[in-house]
N, C-alpha and C positions, 0 to 999 in steps of 0.2 A: 850471756844466754836469754834470748827471750822467753818470754811465757806462752809457750804452746799448747795446742789443743791436742789430745788425746781419747782413746776409745776407754772406756771402763777396763778394769783388769780383765774383767770374768769375759769379755768380748775378744780379748787377745789373746787368752793363756793358750787356746788351740794351735797358737804357733809354735812349732817345735823349735827352741831354742836351739837344738842341736846341729840344726840348717838339713835337715832328711829331706827328702825328695817328697814331701808331701802337699807341700804348700806353695802356690805362687808368690813370693814375697822377695821386696828388693830393702836391703837393710839401708838407712841414712847414716852416717856420723861422719864429725870432722868436715862439717860444711858441702858435704858431697853425697852421693849416692853408691859408693864403691866401697864400700865396708863388706857387704857378702850378698848374695843374690839367691836366688832357685825357683827356678820353673818346672814344672811336674812334665812328664813325657806326652801326656795329653796335651798340654799348655805347647810347649816346643811343636807338637805334631800340626796344631791349629795354626799356630801364630810363627813359623819358623824365622820369618824374615825381620821380624821385632826383635826375636832371641837374639837374631847375631848380631843385629845391630846394637843391641843392649850389651852384649859379650864383646863387642868391641869397643863400645865407649868404657865399658868396665874396666877393660886391660889398656885404657891409652891409644888405642890405634886410630885412625880415620874411622870414622862412623856419620853415617847421618843423623844422630844425636849428637847435637855440640854442648848440651849442658843438661842440667836436670830438669830444668822448667820446660825444655821440650819434650822430656821423657814423660813426667806427669801431664802435661798436657794431652799427648799422645795416647796415654792411657785412660786419660779421662773422656777424651773425643772418642775414642771406640770400644769405649766401657769396658776394657780388659781387665778380667777377673786377676790384678794382682795387688798383694796387700801392701801398704807400704808403711816401714817400721820405724821406728828409731831406736838405734843402737845406744843412743847417748843416755835415755832414760828406760830403754826396756818397755817401750810401749807402743804401740802401734796408732797411728796420726787418727785424729776422729773421721777426717774426711779427705777429700781432694784440696779441699780449701787449707786446710790444718797444714798440709805437706807443703802446698804453695807457699804459706804465711811461713813455711819453715826454712823454705830453699829463699826466700827473700832476705829472712833476716841473717842466714847463715852461709849461704853459698859465696864465695870468692873468687870465681872464675881461677883461672887457670894459675896458681898460685906458685908455682915454680917460676912462671915467666913474669908474673905480675909485682910478685913481691921478694922480697931476699930476708931473711930472719939475721939479725945482730943479737948478741948475747947484750942483756941490759936495756935494749932499744924496742926489741920485740921485731914484728914486722915492720917493713922498712917498704915503701912505695916505689914504683919506676924513676921519678922524678925525686926519691930522696926523705919523702915525706914520712911523718911516724903516725901509726893509727892510732883514733883517738879510742 
């Protein structure tokens, strides 16, 4: 795991760790953005299609969002008020660039199709290569 940038704790402590409905937040973990998420009622009313497409992505359904970078780029381009939070370290990313750095270092694509796990070897690529 890389050395990623996060906001100071006092700035992230307002995120409700119990996942209530008070924040717009997407949780990152295990190289993806499918740990958990919440959008407030106000946000869902203002951005219904974003919420619908993200829910599809989250559930592994066919979505306009194909990977974490497309989602983060969309959030950045349209200045959506969504907090990006790392469940691995329980801290919010410092900014959009920090979330993108994490994606570049941790996202592994469609693991179910690109990799298989072998005991004693770890993740094996589609041509039998071992991950470094």
